[in-house]
C-alpha positions, 0 to 999 in steps of 0.5 A: 078165566077163574083159573087165571084169576086164581093164579094171579091172586096166588102170584100177587100174594107170593110177591107181597111176601117176597118183595116186601120191605123186611125181606132179604132182597132189600138187604143186598148191596144195591142202592137201598132206596132205589131198590126199595122203591122198585120192589114196593112199586112192583108189589103195589102195581101187581096188587092193583092189577089183581084188584082191577081184574076182580073189581066187580066184587062187593067190598066190605064196608068196614074194610073200606072205611078202615083203609080210608081212615088209616091211609088218611092218617098216614097222609095227614101225618106226612103233611102235618110233619112236613116230611115227604121222605119216600120212606113215609110213603112205603106205609101208604103203598103197603096198606094200599097193596093189602087193600087191593088184594083183600078186596077181591079174595075171600078169607078161605082162599087167602089162608089156603094160599098163604099156607102153601107159600109158607110151606114152600118157603119152609121146606126150601129154607131147611134144605138150603140152609142146612144142606146147600149152604154147607156144601157151598161153604165147603166148595162142594158146589158153587151155585150161588152168589154172595152179597153184602147187606147194607150193614156189611154182612155177607149173605149167600143168595139162594133165591128163596133163602138168604143165609149168612155166609159162614161155616158156623151154625146158621139160624134159618131166616128164609127170605127175610132179613133175620130169623126174628122176622121169619118166626113172625110169618111162620107163627101166623101160618101155624096159627091159621093152620091150627085154629082156622082149619078144622082138620089136623094136617100133621105134615104141615104142623110138623114142617112149621114146627121144625122151621120155627125151631130152626130160627133159634128165636127165643120169642118164636119158640115161646109163642110156638109152645103156647100155640101148641099147648093152647090147641092140644091137651096133654094126650093130643100133644103126645099123639100128634106125632104118633103116626107111622111108627112115631117116625116124626117124634123119633126124627125130632129127638134124634135131630135135637141130640145131634145138633146139641153135640155142636158147641155152637148150637149149645151156645145158641140154646144157652143164649135163648135161655138167658133171654128167657130167664133174664140171666146176664145182660142180653143186649137184644132184650134191652134193645126191645124194651128200650124201643118200646119206651122210646116209641111211647116217649116220642108219641107224647110229642104229637099224640093225635097226628103222630110224628111220621115214620122218618121224623119219629125214628130219627127222634128215637135214634137220637134219644136211645142209650148205648145198647140200642144204636139204630135198631128200633123194634116194637111195631105196634108202638111204632104205629102209635108214635108215627100215626097217633094214638087213635090209629094205634088203638084201631090197629090193636082192635083190628088185630083182635078181630083177626084172631077172633076171625080165626078162632071165634070170640072166646078166651083163646082169641085173647091169648092168640092176640097176646101171641101175635103182639109178642111175636110182632113187637120184637121186630119193626114191620111197619112197612109190611104189606103182609101184616096189613093183609092179615089184619084186613083178612077178617073183613074179606068176603066169605061168600063160599062155604067156609073151608075148614080143611074138610069142604072144598065145594066150589073151589077150583083145582088150583086151590086144593091141597 
């Protein structure tokens, strides 16, 4: 029975990664609203089923109160703005799915499962994007179907990876709608691996490092470098890949030299540095800054109850200048705009508690919070159930011996690495 419950928890967590609003399955050329309803509904029902199986467990009071307050804020915002669009209920489903799961899983188990899931997605995405995709594009194989996203972009559906179907250099985006979303989930996994688990598992760190770099996300790479430098001093940084005759370090150097010979890769690197140092006029950076300012402007209209997600985003889209178009980022600021300032500040506090639960109450946790905010607010993940699973994880049960990569007492074989 325990093994069945463990497997159910793992599957439910995987579905919350795979069947969420910002994942690539939402992008396929289907009826977007109906397809989204089905996927969100499935995730919600699976999470509720897992909750029902483990309902005998004690629920953390703070977790329960935060869930009631924030889901209540979402409902009040809907009623106050008289906007009953289905998209407004995605947030309620997302936070409910996260609550159901975190009510019956402890923090140690949750983080181990998440690392496993992201390791699988990372390895698969690297193989699919840089081996299977070129083979398919050059007609060596014909295994996968091509779909168009709702924006008209052709994507190759490789089951656990979606890639733009063209022959140039591809940025790795895993199962997510774009590399910028993938980098956020990878950084969370790396953050947990580096600061929550005591043992330094070099293979896992190496895989996450290569995958983050393969997204060519400027913010992702910046956050990655901060994480590595925060964890390791200069000696440890040079030693981390120094095992088994330096094969990992040598592999990285060779890979960098090879890919930089490609003009398309060089262009991506050049654009990344332009974003970092502000050279030229980068539309992506302008969009992100404008989204933050417009979210703040919209929040002034209804600072207590918020504008709701649909009404708020419509207002922002009608007031953005030419660069931003319909692209709205800035997850934290979107929460303030949609749910009100009080809820927005509570979410920020929960993010701080998340980083403190990983690393303790110290200065490093503040830096981890900065990394979390920087990575998250380049995207709009307001409907992400996984984001709420992370935020609720610091209030989950921890009645087992705290597993920091060394102790596995009372843990089933399914949970072990």
